[in-house]
N, C-alpha and C positions, 0 to 999 in steps of 0.2 A: 511472181516467178523469180527465183534466185538465179541470177546470171553467174556463170563461171568462166574463168579464163583457162583456156586449154593450151596444151603443149603439143606440137607436131610430133608424130611418131619418130621421125628421123632426128629429132633433137632431144628425145627423152633421156638417152644415156648421158649426153652433155649436161643437161639440167640436173640429173641425179648426182653427177660428179662434182658439180659446183655447190652442192648442199653440204654444209658442215654438220657432221654427225659424230658427236663425241668430242673429246679434247685432243685426240691424236691426229686428227685430219688437218690437211692444209687447205681444205676447201674454204672459200671466202665468205659464203652467204649463209645466214642462219635460217632463212625460210625460202620456199619456192616463190612467194610473192616478191621478195627482194631480188631474186634472180631475174624474174620476168620484168620487173620495173627497170632494173639496170639495162637489160637487153632492149627494152622498148625505147629507152632514152638514147642508147647507142644507135639503134635502128633509125630513130628520128634524126639524130645528128648527121647520119650518112644518107638520109632520105631513102631508106630501104624498108619497104613494106613487102611482105611475102605472105600470101594466103596460106592457111594452115594445111589444107588438104585433109589428110586423115590424122585425127588426134588420138592421143593416148587416153585410155579410159582407166588404166590402173596407175602405177607409180611412174611419174608423178601424176597424182590425181588432179583433175581440173580444180582450180582454186576459186573459192567463192569470192564474189566481188566485195563482200563485206570485209574480208581479210585485207584487201588492198585499201579499203577506206579506213579501217582501224589503224593501218600502218602509215596513213597520210599520203597515199598514192592516188587518191581520188583527183587531186588537182592535175597530176601528170596525165591521167586518163582523159580528163576534160581538155587539157591543152593540146594533146595529140589529136583529139577528135576535131577541135577547131582548126588545127594546122592542116589536117587532111581534107576537111570539107569546106572550110572558110565560111561556115554558116553558124550563126549563133543558135539556131533552132536545135542543133545537135545537143545542146545543154538542157533542153526543156525537160522538166520533171514530169510533165503531164502527157507529152507525146509518147505514144505506145512503143514505138520502135527505137526511140532515141538512145535508151540505155543499151539495148542489144547492139546497136550500131557502134556506140562508143567502145563496147567490149570487143567487138570484131576488129575495129581499127587498132585498138591496143594490142590485141593478139597478133595482128599482122606486123606491127612495128616490133614487137617482142620477137617474133619469128625471124624477121630480118636481122635484128641485132644478134640473135643466136647464130645465124649463119655467119656473121662477121666473127663472132667469138669462136666458132668452130675452126675457122681459118687461123685466127690468132693464137689459139691454145693448142693447136696440133703439135704434138711432140713435147709439150711442156710437162714438167714434173710437178712444179709448184705453181698452181693456178693463181695464188694470191700475188706472188712476185710478178708473174706475167701480166696480170691485170693492173698492177701498180705501174708497170712500164707502159702499158697501153694508155692508162689515164694520164700519165705524165706527157706522153706524146700528144694525146688529144687536147690537153690544155695548152701546150706550147709546141705546136707542130714545127715552127721555124727554128726553135732553139736546138732541136735535135739534129738538124741537117749539118753534115760535115763533121760532127763530133764523134760519131761512131758508125760502124758498119754492122748492120743487123743481118745475120745469116738466116734468121727465121723467115725472111721474105722469100727464100728459095725453097723452102720445104713444101 
């Protein structure tokens, strides 16, 4: 069975807007897998997991797990599964439900990260610039205090 990573219906528009299509766009990510991996890492950093609920069946279509593996995100998926369950058995290649559970956990972290991104990107024109500011703050949360006043927090 080919497992696929789904996107929640209420996040579909955000995910589509983050996908770079053509050269004239300011969208930062080249593939849906990149968007979901970034969102999952962000969700994990903020300890935010959110069940998918109803998923999109069309655009963005559910992404095959093989795409994530080919892009090197399989370790991220495994690490998030261990983080969530604290059980090494979640990595078992022979256990029937282990892969499906890993995908579910990854989806939940990605959905949680997308919720964070929805708030951070609200009102932004250039997502790339806003994501760079977000990453800078995430890497150095204390260095930003007192240096600037960010009105985006009130939107």
